[in-house]
PDB file of N, CA, C and O in Angstrom:
ATOM      1  N   MET A   1      93.059 117.680 111.760  1.00  0.00           N
ATOM      2  CA  MET A   1      92.972 116.802 110.933  1.00  0.00           C
ATOM      3  C   MET A   1      93.347 117.463 109.879  1.00  0.00           C
ATOM      4  O   MET A   1      92.752 118.496 109.570  1.00  0.00           O
ATOM      5  N   ASN A   2      94.466 116.954 109.093  1.00  0.00           N
ATOM      6  CA  ASN A   2      94.937 117.047 107.589  1.00  0.00           C
ATOM      7  C   ASN A   2      93.518 116.895 106.975  1.00  0.00           C
ATOM      8  O   ASN A   2      92.526 116.329 107.435  1.00  0.00           O
ATOM      9  N   THR A   3      93.718 117.623 105.698  1.00  0.00           N
ATOM     10  CA  THR A   3      92.964 117.644 104.642  1.00  0.00           C
ATOM     11  C   THR A   3      93.051 115.794 104.121  1.00  0.00           C
ATOM     12  O   THR A   3      94.068 115.101 104.135  1.00  0.00           O
ATOM     13  N   LEU A   4      91.815 115.415 103.746  1.00  0.00           N
ATOM     14  CA  LEU A   4      92.173 113.785 103.305  1.00  0.00           C
ATOM     15  C   LEU A   4      91.378 114.260 101.819  1.00  0.00           C
ATOM     16  O   LEU A   4      90.155 114.183 101.693  1.00  0.00           O
ATOM     17  N   GLU A   5      92.423 114.825 100.589  1.00  0.00           N
ATOM     18  CA  GLU A   5      91.917 115.060  99.878  1.00  0.00           C
ATOM     19  C   GLU A   5      91.742 114.181  98.214  1.00  0.00           C
ATOM     20  O   GLU A   5      91.520 114.613  97.082  1.00  0.00           O
ATOM     21  N   ARG A   6      92.010 112.521  98.871  1.00  0.00           N
ATOM     22  CA  ARG A   6      91.749 111.521  98.077  1.00  0.00           C
ATOM     23  C   ARG A   6      90.902 111.197  98.238  1.00  0.00           C
ATOM     24  O   ARG A   6      90.283 110.809  97.248  1.00  0.00           O
ATOM     25  N   ILE A   7      90.286 111.113  99.477  1.00  0.00           N
ATOM     26  CA  ILE A   7      88.571 110.378 100.113  1.00  0.00           C
ATOM     27  C   ILE A   7      87.867 111.196  98.990  1.00  0.00           C
ATOM     28  O   ILE A   7      88.369 112.264  98.638  1.00  0.00           O
ATOM     29  N   THR A   8      86.549 110.664  98.327  1.00  0.00           N
ATOM     30  CA  THR A   8      85.937 111.533  97.767  1.00  0.00           C
ATOM     31  C   THR A   8      84.540 110.839  98.662  1.00  0.00           C
ATOM     32  O   THR A   8      84.729 110.129  99.649  1.00  0.00           O
ATOM     33  N   GLN A   9      83.160 111.166  98.150  1.00  0.00           N
ATOM     34  CA  GLN A   9      82.097 110.372  98.468  1.00  0.00           C
ATOM     35  C   GLN A   9      80.926 111.538  97.271  1.00  0.00           C
ATOM     36  O   GLN A   9      80.635 112.729  97.160  1.00  0.00           O
ATOM     37  N   ARG A  10      80.690 110.562  96.782  1.00  0.00           N
ATOM     38  CA  ARG A  10      79.355 110.914  96.084  1.00  0.00           C
ATOM     39  C   ARG A  10      78.146 109.852  95.744  1.00  0.00           C
ATOM     40  O   ARG A  10      78.173 108.687  95.346  1.00  0.00           O
ATOM     41  N   PRO A  11      77.173 110.668  96.040  1.00  0.00           N
ATOM     42  CA  PRO A  11      75.876 109.935  96.357  1.00  0.00           C
ATOM     43  C   PRO A  11      75.883 108.959  94.735  1.00  0.00           C
ATOM     44  O   PRO A  11      75.662 107.752  94.829  1.00  0.00           O
ATOM     45  N   ASP A  12      76.118 109.509  93.465  1.00  0.00           N
ATOM     46  CA  ASP A  12      76.443 107.989  92.762  1.00  0.00           C
ATOM     47  C   ASP A  12      77.600 107.168  92.422  1.00  0.00           C
ATOM     48  O   ASP A  12      77.740 106.489  91.405  1.00  0.00           O
ATOM     49  N   THR A  13      78.430 107.315  93.417  1.00  0.00           N
ATOM     50  CA  THR A  13      79.240 106.076  93.241  1.00  0.00           C
ATOM     51  C   THR A  13      79.587 105.208  94.204  1.00  0.00           C
ATOM     52  O   THR A  13      79.934 105.707  95.274  1.00  0.00           O
ATOM     53  N   MET A  14      79.585 104.304  94.127  1.00  0.00           N
ATOM     54  CA  MET A  14      78.875 102.405  95.785  1.00  0.00           C
ATOM     55  C   MET A  14      78.462 103.612  96.446  1.00  0.00           C
ATOM     56  O   MET A  14      79.138 104.023  97.389  1.00  0.00           O
ATOM     57  N   GLY A  15      77.231 104.355  95.993  1.00  0.00           N
ATOM     58  CA  GLY A  15      76.192 104.392  96.913  1.00  0.00           C
ATOM     59  C   GLY A  15      76.579 105.214  98.377  1.00  0.00           C
ATOM     60  O   GLY A  15      76.283 104.948  99.542  1.00  0.00           O
ATOM     61  N   GLY A  16      77.267 106.182  97.856  1.00  0.00           N
ATOM     62  CA  GLY A  16      77.266 106.966  98.511  1.00  0.00           C
ATOM     63  C   GLY A  16      78.968 106.634  99.551  1.00  0.00           C
ATOM     64  O   GLY A  16      79.256 107.528 100.345  1.00  0.00           O
ATOM     65  N   LYS A  17      79.609 105.824  99.498  1.00  0.00           N
ATOM     66  CA  LYS A  17      80.359 105.570 100.892  1.00  0.00           C
ATOM     67  C   LYS A  17      82.034 105.925 100.160  1.00  0.00           C
ATOM     68  O   LYS A  17      82.562 105.770  99.059  1.00  0.00           O
ATOM     69  N   PRO A  18      82.372 106.389 101.293  1.00  0.00           N
ATOM     70  CA  PRO A  18      83.956 107.351 101.230  1.00  0.00           C
ATOM     71  C   PRO A  18      84.605 106.344 100.104  1.00  0.00           C
ATOM     72  O   PRO A  18      84.914 105.190 100.401  1.00  0.00           O
ATOM     73  N   CYS A  19      84.762 106.813  98.954  1.00  0.00           N
ATOM     74  CA  CYS A  19      85.796 105.918  97.765  1.00  0.00           C
ATOM     75  C   CYS A  19      87.338 106.830  97.506  1.00  0.00           C
ATOM     76  O   CYS A  19      87.461 107.974  97.944  1.00  0.00           O
ATOM     77  N   ILE A  20      88.225 106.264  96.891  1.00  0.00           N
ATOM     78  CA  ILE A  20      89.772 106.414  96.694  1.00  0.00           C
ATOM     79  C   ILE A  20      88.969 107.939  95.380  1.00  0.00           C
ATOM     80  O   ILE A  20      87.956 107.793  94.696  1.00  0.00           O
ATOM     81  N   ARG A  21      89.682 108.962  95.427  1.00  0.00           N
ATOM     82  CA  ARG A  21      90.188 109.988  94.003  1.00  0.00           C
ATOM     83  C   ARG A  21      88.530 109.173  93.202  1.00  0.00           C
ATOM     84  O   ARG A  21      88.758 108.455  92.228  1.00  0.00           O
ATOM     85  N   GLY A  22      87.203 109.301  93.580  1.00  0.00           N
ATOM     86  CA  GLY A  22      85.846 109.349  92.869  1.00  0.00           C
ATOM     87  C   GLY A  22      85.859 107.934  91.927  1.00  0.00           C
ATOM     88  O   GLY A  22      85.127 107.862  90.940  1.00  0.00           O
ATOM     89  N   MET A  23      86.859 106.684  92.364  1.00  0.00           N
ATOM     90  CA  MET A  23      87.212 105.543  91.961  1.00  0.00           C
ATOM     91  C   MET A  23      86.094 104.922  92.468  1.00  0.00           C
ATOM     92  O   MET A  23      85.287 105.553  93.150  1.00  0.00           O
ATOM     93  N   ARG A  24      85.855 102.885  92.016  1.00  0.00           N
ATOM     94  CA  ARG A  24      85.212 102.839  92.556  1.00  0.00           C
ATOM     95  C   ARG A  24      86.111 101.515  93.879  1.00  0.00           C
ATOM     96  O   ARG A  24      86.083 100.349  94.272  1.00  0.00           O
ATOM     97  N   VAL A  25      86.570 102.396  93.994  1.00  0.00           N
ATOM     98  CA  VAL A  25      87.380 101.986  95.712  1.00  0.00           C
ATOM     99  C   VAL A  25      86.955 102.149  96.520  1.00  0.00           C
ATOM    100  O   VAL A  25      86.462 103.258  96.310  1.00  0.00           O
ATOM    101  N   THR A  26      86.627 101.815  97.717  1.00  0.00           N
ATOM    102  CA  THR A  26      86.241 102.190  98.951  1.00  0.00           C
ATOM    103  C   THR A  26      86.845 102.099  99.921  1.00  0.00           C
ATOM    104  O   THR A  26      87.484 101.048  99.891  1.00  0.00           O
ATOM    105  N   VAL A  27      87.068 102.858 101.156  1.00  0.00           N
ATOM    106  CA  VAL A  27      87.786 102.943 101.855  1.00  0.00           C
ATOM    107  C   VAL A  27      87.385 101.616 102.734  1.00  0.00           C
ATOM    108  O   VAL A  27      88.270 101.055 103.380  1.00  0.00           O
ATOM    109  N   GLY A  28      86.064 101.132 102.749  1.00  0.00           N
ATOM    110  CA  GLY A  28      86.183 100.134 103.508  1.00  0.00           C
ATOM    111  C   GLY A  28      86.520  98.257 103.094  1.00  0.00           C
ATOM    112  O   GLY A  28      86.575  97.137 103.602  1.00  0.00           O
ATOM    113  N   MET A  29      86.641  98.875 102.038  1.00  0.00           N
ATOM    114  CA  MET A  29      87.602  97.764 100.998  1.00  0.00           C
ATOM    115  C   MET A  29      88.886  97.791 101.526  1.00  0.00           C
ATOM    116  O   MET A  29      89.125  96.817 102.241  1.00  0.00           O
ATOM    117  N   ILE A  30      90.154  98.915 101.357  1.00  0.00           N
ATOM    118  CA  ILE A  30      91.126  99.114 102.132  1.00  0.00           C
ATOM    119  C   ILE A  30      91.075  98.559 102.982  1.00  0.00           C
ATOM    120  O   ILE A  30      91.673  97.484 103.009  1.00  0.00           O
ATOM    121  N   VAL A  31      90.424  98.951 103.975  1.00  0.00           N
ATOM    122  CA  VAL A  31      90.415  98.526 105.572  1.00  0.00           C
ATOM    123  C   VAL A  31      90.330  97.183 105.869  1.00  0.00           C
ATOM    124  O   VAL A  31      90.828  96.651 106.861  1.00  0.00           O
ATOM    125  N   GLY A  32      89.481  96.453 104.706  1.00  0.00           N
ATOM    126  CA  GLY A  32      88.800  95.314 105.410  1.00  0.00           C
ATOM    127  C   GLY A  32      90.290  94.440 104.384  1.00  0.00           C
ATOM    128  O   GLY A  32      90.889  93.431 104.759  1.00  0.00           O
ATOM    129  N   GLN A  33      90.454  94.929 103.569  1.00  0.00           N
ATOM    130  CA  GLN A  33      92.060  93.706 103.160  1.00  0.00           C
ATOM    131  C   GLN A  33      93.115  94.267 104.136  1.00  0.00           C
ATOM    132  O   GLN A  33      93.739  93.205 104.142  1.00  0.00           O
ATOM    133  N   ILE A  34      93.690  94.888 104.797  1.00  0.00           N
ATOM    134  CA  ILE A  34      94.548  95.665 105.518  1.00  0.00           C
ATOM    135  C   ILE A  34      94.067  94.591 106.857  1.00  0.00           C
ATOM    136  O   ILE A  34      94.777  93.628 107.145  1.00  0.00           O
ATOM    137  N   ALA A  35      93.200  94.798 107.367  1.00  0.00           N
ATOM    138  CA  ALA A  35      92.405  93.594 108.215  1.00  0.00           C
ATOM    139  C   ALA A  35      92.635  92.391 108.028  1.00  0.00           C
ATOM    140  O   ALA A  35      93.024  91.656 108.936  1.00  0.00           O
ATOM    141  N   ALA A  36      92.470  92.070 107.043  1.00  0.00           N
ATOM    142  CA  ALA A  36      92.429  90.393 106.894  1.00  0.00           C
ATOM    143  C   ALA A  36      94.087  90.060 106.266  1.00  0.00           C
ATOM    144  O   ALA A  36      94.163  89.234 105.357  1.00  0.00           O
ATOM    145  N   GLY A  37      95.096  90.575 106.664  1.00  0.00           N
ATOM    146  CA  GLY A  37      96.671  90.661 106.453  1.00  0.00           C
ATOM    147  C   GLY A  37      97.452  91.297 105.618  1.00  0.00           C
ATOM    148  O   GLY A  37      98.674  91.351 105.753  1.00  0.00           O
ATOM    149  N   ALA A  38      96.613  91.991 104.409  1.00  0.00           N
ATOM    150  CA  ALA A  38      97.506  91.937 102.985  1.00  0.00           C
ATOM    151  C   ALA A  38      98.016  93.191 103.533  1.00  0.00           C
ATOM    152  O   ALA A  38      97.552  93.873 104.447  1.00  0.00           O
ATOM    153  N   THR A  39      98.987  93.361 102.857  1.00  0.00           N
ATOM    154  CA  THR A  39     100.060  94.543 103.097  1.00  0.00           C
ATOM    155  C   THR A  39     100.129  95.786 102.085  1.00  0.00           C
ATOM    156  O   THR A  39      99.570  95.487 101.030  1.00  0.00           O
ATOM    157  N   THR A  40     100.579  96.923 102.084  1.00  0.00           N
ATOM    158  CA  THR A  40     100.269  97.954 101.314  1.00  0.00           C
ATOM    159  C   THR A  40     100.833  97.515 100.136  1.00  0.00           C
ATOM    160  O   THR A  40     100.381  97.932  99.070  1.00  0.00           O
ATOM    161  N   GLU A  41     101.850  96.652 100.167  1.00  0.00           N
ATOM    162  CA  GLU A  41     102.633  96.229  99.002  1.00  0.00           C
ATOM    163  C   GLU A  41     101.525  95.220  97.993  1.00  0.00           C
ATOM    164  O   GLU A  41     101.220  95.301  96.803  1.00  0.00           O
ATOM    165  N   GLN A  42     101.122  94.284  99.070  1.00  0.00           N
ATOM    166  CA  GLN A  42     100.215  93.905  98.015  1.00  0.00           C
ATOM    167  C   GLN A  42      98.959  94.089  97.478  1.00  0.00           C
ATOM    168  O   GLN A  42      98.454  93.283  96.696  1.00  0.00           O
ATOM    169  N   LEU A  43      98.251  95.434  97.975  1.00  0.00           N
ATOM    170  CA  LEU A  43      97.607  96.157  97.931  1.00  0.00           C
ATOM    171  C   LEU A  43      97.898  97.016  96.118  1.00  0.00           C
ATOM    172  O   LEU A  43      97.261  97.116  95.069  1.00  0.00           O
ATOM    173  N   LEU A  44      99.303  97.487  96.683  1.00  0.00           N
ATOM    174  CA  LEU A  44      99.568  98.148  95.076  1.00  0.00           C
ATOM    175  C   LEU A  44      99.812  97.113  93.950  1.00  0.00           C
ATOM    176  O   LEU A  44     100.231  97.719  92.964  1.00  0.00           O
ATOM    177  N   VAL A  45      99.766  96.524  93.848  1.00  0.00           N
ATOM    178  CA  VAL A  45      99.978  94.980  92.966  1.00  0.00           C
ATOM    179  C   VAL A  45      98.925  94.811  92.109  1.00  0.00           C
ATOM    180  O   VAL A  45      98.825  94.912  90.886  1.00  0.00           O
ATOM    181  N   GLU A  46      97.441  94.274  93.812  1.00  0.00           N
ATOM    182  CA  GLU A  46      96.688  94.077  93.214  1.00  0.00           C
ATOM    183  C   GLU A  46      95.784  95.042  92.861  1.00  0.00           C
ATOM    184  O   GLU A  46      94.640  94.673  92.597  1.00  0.00           O
ATOM    185  N   TYR A  47      96.067  96.214  92.803  1.00  0.00           N
ATOM    186  CA  TYR A  47      95.408  97.731  92.413  1.00  0.00           C
ATOM    187  C   TYR A  47      96.365  98.387  91.880  1.00  0.00           C
ATOM    188  O   TYR A  47      96.949  99.082  92.712  1.00  0.00           O
ATOM    189  N   PRO A  48      96.828  98.470  90.698  1.00  0.00           N
ATOM    190  CA  PRO A  48      98.054  98.764  89.892  1.00  0.00           C
ATOM    191  C   PRO A  48      97.563 100.798  90.126  1.00  0.00           C
ATOM    192  O   PRO A  48      98.334 101.740  90.307  1.00  0.00           O
ATOM    193  N   TYR A  49      95.960 100.802  90.010  1.00  0.00           N
ATOM    194  CA  TYR A  49      95.733 102.428  89.698  1.00  0.00           C
ATOM    195  C   TYR A  49      95.629 102.745  91.091  1.00  0.00           C
ATOM    196  O   TYR A  49      95.019 103.815  91.100  1.00  0.00           O
ATOM    197  N   LEU A  50      95.921 102.366  92.460  1.00  0.00           N
ATOM    198  CA  LEU A  50      96.324 102.924  93.178  1.00  0.00           C
ATOM    199  C   LEU A  50      97.562 103.806  94.038  1.00  0.00           C
ATOM    200  O   LEU A  50      98.633 103.232  93.842  1.00  0.00           O
ATOM    201  N   GLU A  51      97.639 104.357  94.439  1.00  0.00           N
ATOM    202  CA  GLU A  51      99.147 105.069  94.547  1.00  0.00           C
ATOM    203  C   GLU A  51      99.219 104.978  96.591  1.00  0.00           C
ATOM    204  O   GLU A  51      98.189 104.957  97.266  1.00  0.00           O
ATOM    205  N   PRO A  52     100.563 104.942  97.166  1.00  0.00           N
ATOM    206  CA  PRO A  52     100.581 104.483  98.888  1.00  0.00           C
ATOM    207  C   PRO A  52      99.850 105.864  99.716  1.00  0.00           C
ATOM    208  O   PRO A  52      99.460 105.780 100.881  1.00  0.00           O
ATOM    209  N   GLU A  53      99.779 106.749  99.135  1.00  0.00           N
ATOM    210  CA  GLU A  53      99.105 107.687  99.945  1.00  0.00           C
ATOM    211  C   GLU A  53      97.825 107.336  99.635  1.00  0.00           C
ATOM    212  O   GLU A  53      97.174 107.311 100.679  1.00  0.00           O
ATOM    213  N   ASP A  54      97.160 107.054  98.687  1.00  0.00           N
ATOM    214  CA  ASP A  54      95.836 106.300  99.053  1.00  0.00           C
ATOM    215  C   ASP A  54      95.465 105.634 100.251  1.00  0.00           C
ATOM    216  O   ASP A  54      94.791 105.899 101.247  1.00  0.00           O
ATOM    217  N   ILE A  55      96.208 104.572  99.773  1.00  0.00           N
ATOM    218  CA  ILE A  55      95.810 103.958 101.443  1.00  0.00           C
ATOM    219  C   ILE A  55      96.552 104.329 102.624  1.00  0.00           C
ATOM    220  O   ILE A  55      96.239 103.530 103.506  1.00  0.00           O
ATOM    221  N   THR A  56      97.292 105.073 103.002  1.00  0.00           N
ATOM    222  CA  THR A  56      97.541 105.931 103.852  1.00  0.00           C
ATOM    223  C   THR A  56      96.467 106.612 104.098  1.00  0.00           C
ATOM    224  O   THR A  56      96.214 106.759 105.294  1.00  0.00           O
ATOM    225  N   GLN A  57      95.619 107.163 103.206  1.00  0.00           N
ATOM    226  CA  GLN A  57      94.595 108.260 103.693  1.00  0.00           C
ATOM    227  C   GLN A  57      93.469 107.241 103.819  1.00  0.00           C
ATOM    228  O   GLN A  57      92.658 107.721 104.612  1.00  0.00           O
ATOM    229  N   ALA A  58      93.087 106.140 103.424  1.00  0.00           N
ATOM    230  CA  ALA A  58      91.728 105.566 103.480  1.00  0.00           C
ATOM    231  C   ALA A  58      91.875 105.017 105.207  1.00  0.00           C
ATOM    232  O   ALA A  58      90.943 104.978 106.011  1.00  0.00           O
ATOM    233  N   LEU A  59      93.492 104.579 105.502  1.00  0.00           N
ATOM    234  CA  LEU A  59      93.272 104.077 107.160  1.00  0.00           C
ATOM    235  C   LEU A  59      93.546 105.515 107.827  1.00  0.00           C
ATOM    236  O   LEU A  59      93.564 105.187 109.013  1.00  0.00           O
ATOM    237  N   ARG A  60      93.757 106.818 107.810  1.00  0.00           N
ATOM    238  CA  ARG A  60      93.451 107.869 108.218  1.00  0.00           C
ATOM    239  C   ARG A  60      91.845 108.091 108.269  1.00  0.00           C
ATOM    240  O   ARG A  60      91.436 107.782 109.389  1.00  0.00           O
ATOM    241  N   TYR A  61      91.164 108.378 107.706  1.00  0.00           N
ATOM    242  CA  TYR A  61      89.822 108.330 107.518  1.00  0.00           C
ATOM    243  C   TYR A  61      89.390 107.406 108.080  1.00  0.00           C
ATOM    244  O   TYR A  61      88.703 108.009 108.905  1.00  0.00           O
ATOM    245  N   ALA A  62      89.164 105.831 108.409  1.00  0.00           N
ATOM    246  CA  ALA A  62      88.662 105.238 108.361  1.00  0.00           C
ATOM    247  C   ALA A  62      89.013 105.270 110.466  1.00  0.00           C
ATOM    248  O   ALA A  62      88.126 105.415 111.308  1.00  0.00           O
ATOM    249  N   ALA A  63      90.325 105.110 110.718  1.00  0.00           N
ATOM    250  CA  ALA A  63      90.700 106.057 111.976  1.00  0.00           C
ATOM    251  C   ALA A  63      89.818 107.028 112.781  1.00  0.00           C
ATOM    252  O   ALA A  63      89.373 107.003 113.928  1.00  0.00           O
ATOM    253  N   TRP A  64      89.740 107.801 111.864  1.00  0.00           N
ATOM    254  CA  TRP A  64      89.107 109.806 112.792  1.00  0.00           C
ATOM    255  C   TRP A  64      87.357 109.096 112.729  1.00  0.00           C
ATOM    256  O   TRP A  64      86.569 109.431 113.614  1.00  0.00           O
ATOM    257  N   ARG A  65      86.933 108.170 111.663  1.00  0.00           N
ATOM    258  CA  ARG A  65      85.877 108.106 111.689  1.00  0.00           C
ATOM    259  C   ARG A  65      85.527 107.035 112.664  1.00  0.00           C
ATOM    260  O   ARG A  65      84.313 106.894 112.806  1.00  0.00           O
ATOM    261  N   ALA A  66      86.390 106.133 113.473  1.00  0.00           N
ATOM    262  CA  ALA A  66      85.989 104.983 114.656  1.00  0.00           C
ATOM    263  C   ALA A  66      86.296 106.548 115.720  1.00  0.00           C
ATOM    264  O   ALA A  66      85.506 106.372 116.647  1.00  0.00           O
ATOM    265  N   GLU A  67      86.658 107.215 115.854  1.00  0.00           N
ATOM    266  CA  GLU A  67      87.191 108.202 116.486  1.00  0.00           C
ATOM    267  C   GLU A  67      86.069 109.145 116.859  1.00  0.00           C
ATOM    268  O   GLU A  67      86.190 109.994 117.743  1.00  0.00           O
ATOM    269  N   GLU A  68      84.882 108.943 116.088  1.00  0.00           N
ATOM    270  CA  GLU A  68      84.173 109.993 115.935  1.00  0.00           C
ATOM    271  C   GLU A  68      82.713 109.536 116.873  1.00  0.00           C
ATOM    272  O   GLU A  68      81.947 110.474 117.091  1.00  0.00           O
ATOM    273  N   ARG A  69      82.394 108.458 117.305  1.00  0.00           N
ATOM    274  CA  ARG A  69      81.169 107.818 117.808  1.00  0.00           C
ATOM    275  C   ARG A  69      81.946 106.594 118.544  1.00  0.00           C
ATOM    276  O   ARG A  69      83.045 106.195 118.159  1.00  0.00           O
ATOM    277  N   GLU A  70      81.176 105.998 119.753  1.00  0.00           N
ATOM    278  CA  GLU A  70      81.357 105.130 120.412  1.00  0.00           C
ATOM    279  C   GLU A  70      80.792 103.847 119.627  1.00  0.00           C
ATOM    280  O   GLU A  70      80.054 103.778 118.645  1.00  0.00           O
ATOM    281  N   VAL A  71      81.259 103.091 120.225  1.00  0.00           N
ATOM    282  CA  VAL A  71      80.522 101.662 119.534  1.00  0.00           C
ATOM    283  C   VAL A  71      81.161 100.429 120.411  1.00  0.00           C
ATOM    284  O   VAL A  71      82.334 100.058 120.467  1.00  0.00           O
ATOM    285  N   ALA A  72      79.556  99.727 121.327  1.00  0.00           N
ATOM    286  CA  ALA A  72      79.529  99.333 122.380  1.00  0.00           C
ATOM    287  C   ALA A  72      80.637  97.478 121.617  1.00  0.00           C
ATOM    288  O   ALA A  72      80.776  96.855 120.564  1.00  0.00           O
ATOM    289  N   LEU A  73      80.957  97.442 122.621  1.00  0.00           N
ATOM    290  CA  LEU A  73      82.072  96.454 122.604  1.00  0.00           C
ATOM    291  C   LEU A  73      81.801  94.929 123.721  1.00  0.00           C
ATOM    292  O   LEU A  73      81.775  95.167 124.928  1.00  0.00           O
ATOM    293  N   ALA A  74      81.650  93.727 123.350  1.00  0.00           N
ATOM    294  CA  ALA A  74      81.675  92.554 124.313  1.00  0.00           C
ATOM    295  C   ALA A  74      82.879  92.669 125.377  1.00  0.00           C
ATOM    296  O   ALA A  74      84.051  92.855 125.052  1.00  0.00           O
ATOM    297  N   SER A  75      82.470  92.548 126.532  1.00  0.00           N
ATOM    298  CA  SER A  75      83.208  92.278 127.402  1.00  0.00           C
ATOM    299  C   SER A  75      83.925  91.109 127.455  1.00  0.00           C
ATOM    300  O   SER A  75      83.402  90.015 127.241  1.00  0.00           O
ATOM    301  N   ALA A  76      85.594  91.325 127.845  1.00  0.00           N
ATOM    302  CA  ALA A  76      86.087  89.891 127.915  1.00  0.00           C
ATOM    303  C   ALA A  76      85.765  89.319 129.140  1.00  0.00           C
ATOM    304  O   ALA A  76      86.086  88.155 129.381  1.00  0.00           O
TER     305      ALA A  76
END
């Protein structure tokens, strides 16, 4: 996996959750907004201090973490 240099994790920022470049913007917030239907362009307008690569790396980080463990899902 390539380095995710834009994802930071500090105990004193957002309770240690993974954030974007040390800001109070969590990976979870970005992934949640995308899951709710927001586009990258909408996020960049709503959060002008974000850059496109911030969103890309947040999604890559979330995908990597999702692959890291098994989660029980309801059967169909």
